[in-house]
C-alpha positions as a Markdown table, in Angstrom:
| # | Residue | x | y | z |
|---|---|---|---|---|
| 1 | Met | -30.4 | -52.0 | -82.6 |
| 2 | Lys | -28.4 | -51.3 | -80.3 |
| 3 | Ser | -27.5 | -48.0 | -82.3 |
| 4 | Thr | -31.5 | -47.8 | -82.2 |
| 5 | Gln | -31.3 | -47.4 | -77.8 |
| 6 | Lys | -32.0 | -44.1 | -76.9 |
| 7 | Lys | -30.0 | -41.9 | -74.5 |
| 8 | Gly | -30.8 | -43.1 | -71.0 |
| 9 | His | -30.5 | -40.7 | -67.6 |
| 10 | Pro | -27.5 | -42.5 | -65.4 |
| 11 | Tyr | -29.8 | -42.8 | -62.4 |
| 12 | Gly | -33.2 | -43.7 | -64.3 |
| 13 | Leu | -34.1 | -40.4 | -64.8 |
| 14 | His | -35.9 | -41.2 | -68.4 |
| 15 | Arg | -38.3 | -43.2 | -66.7 |
| 16 | Val | -40.3 | -41.8 | -64.1 |
| 17 | Ile | -43.9 | -40.8 | -65.3 |
| 18 | Gln | -45.5 | -39.3 | -62.0 |
| 19 | Pro | -44.2 | -36.9 | -60.1 |
| 20 | Glu | -42.3 | -34.9 | -63.2 |
| 21 | Gly | -38.7 | -34.8 | -62.1 |
| 22 | Val | -38.1 | -36.8 | -59.1 |
| 23 | Leu | -35.7 | -40.1 | -59.3 |
| 24 | Pro | -36.8 | -43.1 | -60.1 |
| 25 | Gln | -37.6 | -44.3 | -55.6 |
| 26 | Pro | -39.0 | -41.9 | -53.7 |
| 27 | Ala | -41.2 | -41.0 | -57.8 |
| 28 | Trp | -45.1 | -42.8 | -57.9 |
| 29 | Lys | -45.0 | -44.4 | -61.1 |
| 30 | Ile | -42.5 | -45.6 | -63.2 |
| 31 | Asp | -42.4 | -46.4 | -67.0 |
| 32 | Ala | -41.5 | -50.0 | -67.4 |
| 33 | Thr | -41.9 | -50.6 | -70.5 |
| 34 | Pro | -39.0 | -53.6 | -71.8 |
| 35 | Glu | -37.2 | -52.0 | -74.2 |
| 36 | Ile | -33.9 | -51.0 | -73.1 |
| 37 | Tyr | -32.4 | -47.2 | -73.6 |
| 38 | Asp | -28.6 | -47.3 | -74.0 |
| 39 | Asn | -27.6 | -48.1 | -70.2 |
| 40 | Glu | -30.2 | -50.4 | -68.9 |
| 41 | Leu | -29.9 | -53.7 | -68.5 |
| 42 | Leu | -33.4 | -55.8 | -69.7 |
| 43 | Ile | -33.7 | -58.7 | -66.5 |
| 44 | Asp | -35.4 | -61.9 | -67.6 |
| 45 | Val | -37.5 | -62.3 | -64.4 |
| 46 | Leu | -37.2 | -64.9 | -62.7 |
| 47 | Lys | -38.3 | -64.9 | -59.0 |
| 48 | Leu | -38.3 | -62.0 | -55.9 |
| 49 | Asn | -37.2 | -61.2 | -52.4 |
| 50 | Ile | -40.4 | -59.3 | -51.0 |
| 51 | Asp | -38.5 | -57.0 | -47.9 |
| 52 | Ser | -39.3 | -58.1 | -44.6 |
| 53 | Ala | -41.7 | -55.1 | -43.0 |
| 54 | Ser | -43.3 | -55.6 | -46.6 |
| 55 | Phe | -44.3 | -58.9 | -46.7 |
| 56 | Thr | -45.5 | -58.9 | -43.5 |
| 57 | Gln | -47.6 | -55.7 | -44.1 |
| 58 | Leu | -49.3 | -57.7 | -46.7 |
| 59 | Lys | -50.1 | -61.0 | -45.7 |
| 60 | Glu | -51.8 | -59.3 | -42.4 |
| 61 | Glu | -53.6 | -56.9 | -45.5 |
| 62 | Val | -55.8 | -60.1 | -47.2 |
| 63 | Asp | -55.5 | -61.5 | -44.0 |
| 64 | His | -53.0 | -64.3 | -45.2 |
| 65 | Asp | -54.9 | -65.6 | -48.6 |
| 66 | Pro | -52.0 | -66.5 | -51.5 |
| 67 | Asp | -54.9 | -66.0 | -53.6 |
| 68 | Arg | -55.4 | -61.8 | -52.3 |
| 69 | Leu | -52.0 | -61.4 | -52.3 |
| 70 | Lys | -50.6 | -62.1 | -55.4 |
| 71 | Gln | -53.5 | -60.6 | -56.7 |
| 72 | Arg | -52.3 | -57.7 | -54.4 |
| 73 | Met | -49.3 | -58.3 | -55.2 |
| 74 | Leu | -50.1 | -57.2 | -59.3 |
| 75 | Glu | -51.9 | -54.2 | -58.3 |
| 76 | Ile | -49.2 | -52.6 | -57.2 |
| 77 | Ile | -46.1 | -53.3 | -60.2 |
| 78 | Glu | -49.4 | -52.0 | -62.5 |
| 79 | Glu | -50.0 | -49.6 | -60.5 |
| 80 | Arg | -46.2 | -48.2 | -60.4 |
| 81 | Gly | -44.4 | -49.2 | -62.6 |
| 82 | Lys | -42.5 | -51.4 | -59.7 |
| 83 | Met | -42.8 | -53.5 | -56.5 |
| 84 | His | -43.1 | -50.3 | -54.4 |
| 85 | Asn | -45.1 | -50.8 | -51.5 |
| 86 | Pro | -47.6 | -47.9 | -50.8 |
| 87 | Val | -47.7 | -48.3 | -46.5 |
| 88 | Thr | -43.6 | -49.2 | -46.0 |
| 89 | Gly | -42.0 | -47.6 | -48.4 |
| 90 | Ser | -40.5 | -50.9 | -48.9 |
| 91 | Gly | -39.7 | -53.7 | -52.1 |
| 92 | Gly | -37.6 | -56.1 | -51.9 |
| 93 | Met | -34.8 | -56.8 | -54.7 |
| 94 | Leu | -35.0 | -60.3 | -58.1 |
| 95 | Ile | -33.1 | -63.1 | -59.1 |
| 96 | Gly | -33.5 | -63.3 | -63.9 |
| 97 | Lys | -31.4 | -64.2 | -66.5 |
| 98 | Val | -29.3 | -61.2 | -68.7 |
| 99 | Glu | -32.0 | -60.6 | -72.0 |
| 100 | Gln | -30.5 | -57.4 | -73.3 |
| 101 | Val | -27.4 | -54.9 | -72.3 |
| 102 | Gly | -27.4 | -52.1 | -73.6 |
| 103 | Arg | -24.5 | -50.9 | -75.4 |
| 104 | Leu | -23.3 | -47.8 | -72.4 |
| 105 | Phe | -24.2 | -50.1 | -69.7 |
| 106 | Ser | -21.5 | -50.2 | -67.0 |
| 107 | Gln | -20.8 | -53.8 | -68.5 |
| 108 | Ser | -21.7 | -53.3 | -71.6 |
| 109 | Asp | -20.1 | -57.0 | -71.6 |
| 110 | Leu | -22.2 | -59.1 | -69.7 |
| 111 | Pro | -22.7 | -62.4 | -71.2 |
| 112 | Val | -26.9 | -62.8 | -72.6 |
| 113 | Gly | -28.4 | -65.8 | -70.6 |
| 114 | Thr | -26.2 | -64.9 | -67.3 |
| 115 | Lys | -27.7 | -65.4 | -64.0 |
| 116 | Ile | -28.1 | -62.0 | -61.1 |
| 117 | Ala | -29.6 | -61.1 | -58.4 |
| 118 | Ser | -30.8 | -57.4 | -58.6 |
| 119 | Leu | -28.5 | -55.1 | -55.4 |
| 120 | Val | -30.9 | -52.2 | -56.0 |
| 121 | Ser | -33.9 | -52.1 | -54.0 |
| 122 | Leu | -37.7 | -53.3 | -55.7 |
| 123 | Thr | -38.9 | -49.6 | -54.9 |
| 124 | Leu | -36.6 | -47.9 | -58.3 |
| 125 | Thr | -36.3 | -51.0 | -60.1 |
| 126 | Pro | -39.1 | -51.1 | -62.8 |
| 127 | Met | -41.0 | -53.7 | -63.9 |
| 128 | Lys | -43.9 | -55.6 | -65.5 |
| 129 | Val | -45.0 | -58.9 | -64.2 |
| 130 | Glu | -46.8 | -61.1 | -66.4 |
| 131 | Lys | -47.5 | -64.3 | -63.7 |
| 132 | Ile | -46.8 | -65.1 | -60.3 |
| 133 | His | -46.0 | -68.7 | -60.5 |
| 134 | Arg | -46.0 | -69.0 | -56.3 |
| 135 | Ile | -44.8 | -67.6 | -53.1 |
| 136 | Asp | -43.8 | -68.6 | -50.3 |
| 137 | Met | -45.9 | -67.5 | -47.7 |
| 138 | Lys | -43.0 | -67.5 | -44.7 |
| 139 | Thr | -40.1 | -66.5 | -46.9 |
| 140 | Gly | -41.3 | -63.7 | -48.9 |
| 141 | Gln | -39.9 | -65.2 | -52.1 |
| 142 | Val | -41.9 | -64.8 | -55.0 |
| 143 | Asp | -42.1 | -67.1 | -58.3 |
| 144 | Val | -43.3 | -64.8 | -61.9 |
| 145 | Ser | -42.0 | -64.2 | -65.0 |
| 146 | Gly | -42.0 | -60.5 | -66.1 |
| 147 | Lys | -39.9 | -58.6 | -67.0 |
| 148 | Ala | -37.5 | -56.0 | -65.5 |
| 149 | Ile | -34.7 | -53.0 | -65.8 |
| 150 | Leu | -32.0 | -52.3 | -64.6 |
| 151 | Phe | -29.9 | -48.8 | -64.5 |
| 152 | Ala | -26.6 | -47.9 | -65.1 |
| 153 | Ser | -26.0 | -47.0 | -61.7 |
| 154 | Gly | -27.8 | -49.9 | -60.0 |
| 155 | Pro | -25.1 | -52.7 | -58.5 |
| 156 | Phe | -26.0 | -56.7 | -58.8 |
| 157 | Ala | -24.3 | -59.8 | -58.4 |
| 158 | Val | -23.6 | -63.1 | -60.8 |
| 159 | Leu | -25.3 | -66.2 | -58.6 |
| 160 | Pro | -22.4 | -67.8 | -57.4 |
| 161 | His | -22.3 | -71.4 | -58.1 |
| 162 | Asp | -21.2 | -73.4 | -55.2 |
| 163 | Leu | -24.7 | -72.1 | -53.0 |
| 164 | Pro | -28.5 | -72.8 | -53.7 |
| 165 | Glu | -30.2 | -69.9 | -55.3 |
| 166 | Ser | -32.9 | -69.1 | -53.3 |
| 167 | Ala | -30.9 | -69.0 | -50.1 |
| 168 | Val | -28.6 | -66.8 | -51.9 |
| 169 | Leu | -31.5 | -64.0 | -52.9 |
| 170 | Ala | -32.3 | -64.0 | -49.3 |
| 171 | Thr | -28.9 | -63.4 | -48.4 |
| 172 | Leu | -28.3 | -60.6 | -50.4 |
| 173 | Asp | -31.8 | -58.5 | -49.8 |
| 174 | Val | -30.1 | -57.6 | -46.9 |
| 175 | Cys | -26.3 | -57.8 | -47.1 |
| 176 | Gly | -25.6 | -54.2 | -46.1 |
| 177 | Ala | -26.9 | -55.1 | -42.9 |
| 178 | Pro | -23.6 | -57.2 | -41.9 |
| 179 | Ala | -21.5 | -55.0 | -44.0 |
| 180 | Gln | -22.1 | -52.2 | -41.7 |
| 181 | Thr | -22.1 | -54.4 | -38.9 |
| 182 | Ala | -19.0 | -55.2 | -40.0 |
| 183 | Arg | -17.7 | -52.1 | -40.2 |
| 184 | Leu | -19.2 | -51.0 | -36.6 |
| 185 | Val | -18.4 | -53.7 | -34.1 |
| 186 | Gln | -14.7 | -52.7 | -32.1 |
| 187 | Ala | -13.5 | -54.9 | -30.1 |
| 188 | Gly | -15.0 | -55.5 | -26.2 |
| 189 | Gln | -18.4 | -54.0 | -27.3 |
| 190 | Arg | -21.4 | -54.9 | -25.8 |
| 191 | Val | -24.1 | -55.6 | -29.0 |
| 192 | Val | -27.6 | -56.0 | -29.1 |
| 193 | Val | -29.1 | -56.8 | -32.1 |
| 194 | Met | -33.1 | -57.0 | -32.0 |
| 195 | Gly | -35.1 | -59.2 | -34.8 |
| 196 | Ala | -32.1 | -61.5 | -34.2 |
| 197 | Gly | -33.4 | -64.4 | -36.1 |
| 198 | Gly | -34.2 | -63.1 | -39.6 |
| 199 | Lys | -32.0 | -63.2 | -42.4 |
| 200 | Ser | -30.2 | -59.9 | -41.7 |
| 201 | Gly | -30.5 | -60.6 | -37.8 |
| 202 | Leu | -28.5 | -63.9 | -38.0 |
| 203 | Leu | -26.2 | -62.0 | -40.3 |
| 204 | Cys | -25.7 | -59.2 | -38.0 |
| 205 | Leu | -25.3 | -61.7 | -35.7 |
| 206 | Tyr | -22.1 | -63.4 | -36.9 |
| 207 | His | -20.5 | -60.7 | -37.8 |
| 208 | Ala | -21.1 | -59.1 | -34.3 |
| 209 | Trp | -20.1 | -62.1 | -32.1 |
| 210 | Lys | -17.0 | -62.0 | -34.7 |
| 211 | Asn | -15.9 | -58.3 | -34.1 |
| 212 | Ala | -16.4 | -57.7 | -30.6 |
| 213 | Gly | -15.0 | -60.8 | -29.4 |
| 214 | Glu | -13.8 | -62.7 | -26.2 |
| 215 | Thr | -14.2 | -59.3 | -24.3 |
| 216 | Gly | -17.1 | -58.3 | -26.2 |
| 217 | Gln | -20.7 | -59.0 | -25.7 |
| 218 | Val | -23.5 | -60.2 | -28.0 |
| 219 | Ile | -27.2 | -60.1 | -26.8 |
| 220 | Ala | -29.6 | -61.7 | -29.2 |
| 221 | Val | -33.4 | -60.4 | -29.2 |
| 222 | Glu | -36.2 | -62.4 | -30.7 |
| 223 | Ala | -39.2 | -62.9 | -29.9 |
| 224 | Asn | -40.2 | -66.8 | -31.9 |
| 225 | Pro | -39.2 | -69.3 | -29.4 |
| 226 | Glu | -38.3 | -71.8 | -32.8 |
| 227 | Ala | -36.2 | -68.6 | -33.5 |
| 228 | Cys | -34.7 | -68.4 | -30.4 |
| 229 | Glu | -33.4 | -72.4 | -30.2 |
| 230 | Glu | -31.4 | -71.6 | -33.7 |
| 231 | Ile | -29.6 | -68.7 | -32.2 |
| 232 | Arg | -29.0 | -70.7 | -29.5 |
| 233 | Ser | -27.8 | -73.4 | -31.8 |
| 234 | Leu | -25.0 | -71.5 | -33.6 |
| 235 | Gly | -23.9 | -70.0 | -30.3 |
| 236 | Leu | -23.5 | -66.5 | -31.7 |
| 237 | Ala | -24.7 | -64.4 | -28.7 |
| 238 | His | -24.1 | -64.5 | -25.2 |
| 239 | His | -27.2 | -64.4 | -24.3 |
| 240 | Val | -30.8 | -65.3 | -26.5 |
| 241 | Leu | -33.7 | -62.8 | -25.1 |
| 242 | Gln | -37.1 | -64.4 | -25.9 |
| 243 | Leu | -38.9 | -60.4 | -26.2 |
| 244 | Asp | -41.6 | -58.4 | -27.6 |
| 245 | Ala | -39.3 | -56.1 | -29.6 |
| 246 | Ala | -41.7 | -53.7 | -29.1 |
| 247 | Asn | -42.5 | -53.6 | -26.2 |
| 248 | Pro | -40.3 | -50.3 | -24.5 |
| 249 | Val | -39.7 | -51.7 | -20.8 |
| 250 | Ala | -40.1 | -55.5 | -21.5 |
| 251 | Val | -36.6 | -54.6 | -23.7 |
| 252 | Tyr | -34.8 | -52.3 | -21.2 |
| 253 | Glu | -35.2 | -54.1 | -18.4 |
| 254 | Ala | -34.2 | -57.7 | -20.4 |
| 255 | Ile | -30.6 | -55.3 | -20.9 |
| 256 | Ala | -29.6 | -52.9 | -18.6 |
| 257 | Glu | -29.9 | -56.9 | -16.2 |
| 258 | Val | -27.6 | -59.5 | -18.3 |
| 259 | Thr | -25.2 | -55.6 | -18.9 |
| 260 | Gln | -24.8 | -54.7 | -15.1 |
| 261 | Gly | -27.1 | -51.6 | -16.0 |
| 262 | Asn | -24.4 | -51.0 | -18.8 |
| 263 | Leu | -26.8 | -51.1 | -21.4 |
| 264 | Ala | -25.8 | -52.5 | -25.3 |
| 265 | Asp | -22.5 | -49.2 | -26.8 |
| 266 | Leu | -25.0 | -50.3 | -30.8 |
| 267 | Thr | -28.4 | -52.0 | -30.4 |
| 268 | Ile | -29.0 | -53.4 | -34.4 |
| 269 | Asn | -32.9 | -52.6 | -35.4 |
| 270 | Cys | -33.4 | -56.1 | -38.0 |
| 271 | Val | -37.2 | -55.9 | -36.6 |
| 272 | Asn | -40.1 | -56.8 | -39.3 |
| 273 | Ile | -42.2 | -54.9 | -37.6 |
| 274 | Pro | -43.1 | -51.4 | -36.3 |
| 275 | His | -42.7 | -49.6 | -33.0 |
| 276 | Thr | -39.3 | -50.8 | -32.4 |
| 277 | Glu | -37.5 | -47.9 | -32.1 |
| 278 | Leu | -38.1 | -46.8 | -28.9 |
| 279 | Pro | -37.0 | -50.1 | -27.4 |
| 280 | Ala | -34.0 | -50.2 | -29.3 |
| 281 | Ile | -33.0 | -46.3 | -27.7 |
| 282 | Leu | -34.2 | -47.7 | -24.6 |
| 283 | Ala | -31.8 | -50.2 | -24.6 |
| 284 | Thr | -27.9 | -48.1 | -25.8 |
| 285 | Arg | -26.7 | -46.2 | -23.2 |
| 286 | Asp | -26.0 | -42.9 | -22.9 |
| 287 | Gly | -23.1 | -42.2 | -26.5 |
| 288 | Gly | -23.2 | -45.5 | -27.7 |
| 289 | Met | -25.1 | -46.0 | -31.1 |
| 290 | Val | -28.6 | -47.5 | -32.7 |
| 291 | Tyr | -28.1 | -49.2 | -36.2 |
| 292 | Phe | -31.7 | -49.0 | -37.7 |
| 293 | Phe | -31.8 | -51.2 | -40.7 |
| 294 | Ser | -35.4 | -52.0 | -40.5 |
| 295 | Met | -37.4 | -50.7 | -43.5 |
| 296 | Ala | -40.7 | -50.7 | -40.5 |
| 297 | Val | -38.6 | -48.0 | -39.1 |
| 298 | Arg | -39.6 | -44.3 | -38.5 |
| 299 | Phe | -37.1 | -41.1 | -38.4 |
| 300 | Thr | -40.1 | -39.1 | -36.4 |
| 301 | Thr | -40.8 | -42.0 | -33.8 |
| 302 | Ala | -36.9 | -42.6 | -33.4 |
| 303 | Ala | -35.7 | -38.5 | -32.9 |
| 304 | Leu | -38.5 | -37.7 | -30.5 |
| 305 | Gly | -38.6 | -41.2 | -29.2 |
| 306 | Ala | -34.7 | -40.2 | -28.0 |
| 307 | Glu | -35.5 | -36.5 | -26.5 |
| 308 | Gly | -38.7 | -37.2 | -24.5 |
| 309 | Val | -36.7 | -40.1 | -22.5 |
| 310 | Gly | -33.2 | -37.8 | -23.0 |
| 311 | Lys | -31.0 | -40.3 | -24.2 |
| 312 | Asp | -28.2 | -38.7 | -26.0 |
| 313 | Val | -27.8 | -41.5 | -28.6 |
| 314 | Gln | -26.3 | -41.4 | -31.8 |
| 315 | Met | -29.0 | -43.0 | -34.3 |
| 316 | Met | -27.7 | -44.3 | -37.9 |
| 317 | Ile | -30.0 | -44.7 | -40.7 |
| 318 | Gly | -29.4 | -48.6 | -42.4 |
| 319 | Asn | -28.1 | -48.4 | -46.2 |
| 320 | Gly | -28.6 | -51.1 | -48.4 |
| 321 | Tyr | -25.1 | -50.3 | -50.2 |
| 322 | Ala | -21.6 | -50.7 | -48.8 |
| 323 | Pro | -18.0 | -51.4 | -50.9 |
| 324 | Gly | -18.2 | -55.3 | -51.4 |
| 325 | His | -21.3 | -55.8 | -49.4 |
| 326 | Ala | -22.1 | -58.5 | -52.0 |
| 327 | Ala | -19.3 | -60.5 | -51.3 |
| 328 | Leu | -19.3 | -60.0 | -48.0 |
| 329 | Ala | -22.9 | -61.6 | -47.6 |
| 330 | Ile | -22.3 | -64.5 | -50.1 |
| 331 | Asp | -19.0 | -65.4 | -47.6 |
| 332 | Thr | -20.6 | -65.5 | -44.5 |
| 333 | Leu | -22.4 | -68.3 | -45.5 |
| 334 | Arg | -18.8 | -69.8 | -46.5 |
| 335 | Gln | -17.1 | -68.9 | -43.8 |
| 336 | Ser | -19.9 | -70.5 | -41.4 |
| 337 | Arg | -21.2 | -74.0 | -42.1 |
| 338 | Ala | -24.1 | -74.1 | -39.3 |
| 339 | Leu | -25.4 | -70.4 | -40.6 |
| 340 | Arg | -25.5 | -71.8 | -44.4 |
| 341 | Asn | -26.6 | -75.3 | -43.1 |
| 342 | Leu | -29.8 | -72.8 | -41.5 |
| 343 | Phe | -30.5 | -70.5 | -44.6 |
| 344 | Val | -30.1 | -73.3 | -46.6 |
| 345 | Gln | -33.2 | -74.8 | -44.8 |
| 346 | Arg | -34.8 | -72.3 | -44.7 |
| 347 | Tyr | -34.7 | -70.7 | -48.1 |
| 348 | Gly | -33.0 | -73.1 | -50.5 |
| 349 | Gln | -32.0 | -76.6 | -51.1 |
| 350 | Glu | -28.5 | -78.2 | -51.4 |
| 351 | Lys | -27.4 | -78.4 | -54.7 |
């Protein structure tokens, strides 16, 4: 059977249906036929983790009706050949079992049946879903039956045995954020994490606290009062501010107060709703940096917003990939028992 596999492009160009000549991620529609090319991996999909911005938008679109949400997700996947939200432009990631390995796939010796998590977005992952069994309306995790394709260029992680799968899925979905935070935060810096109570926010807080050290200042901004209490219980921030991250004046005034007017050296935006670009910029000192990890962020809004208020800040768009990002994120749960317990409580049951 392997000898009959067709030759595939390393970046999946052979799967693009329309428009021609683009990569799978920006393509409107891709071919999700579950017959692999020589450099692909076929996955028996068990669970999806929908990107937070996408899941929030979809829930609002269907008035938080689970049955309508199932139907809308199936419509998107059928229409596009992938889970690519046409409004937010974002996707998520998946857990599944290896079903077939192409003879030229990067790890051609990967055993069939191995349980893995994809580390590339569902916006470029060819996928067919036969049935949605259950949607967790709080976490965005979706139990499904389906098939997906991983390209030769797509990283993945073999699931660890010492952590619950649902907690691992939630962690790996945002593993680019803590990896970049660990790179960016320096000792003694003032760091603001917006959307600090979500998956990416909590992981970023841990590494901000770890790297900024005793001479630094870590400030958590979160709208949900329960999440604020959880952050306080973790002890990963000097200040926990319950604020609407889309309110530029409130955010600016609160950050200015707790930093004695100095503002942040680095602001990390993990908020899953629109209109938080300017608040993040205003929270940051001239010459500082804003790291936009959120998929709800719009580049033009951020660029024009900074110009409009005369702010000289560096702006970094979040890259979901960094070398070693999956291992770092999983090790974070191993290093912090309290954070691990919170992720298990929210996203999965302890084995």
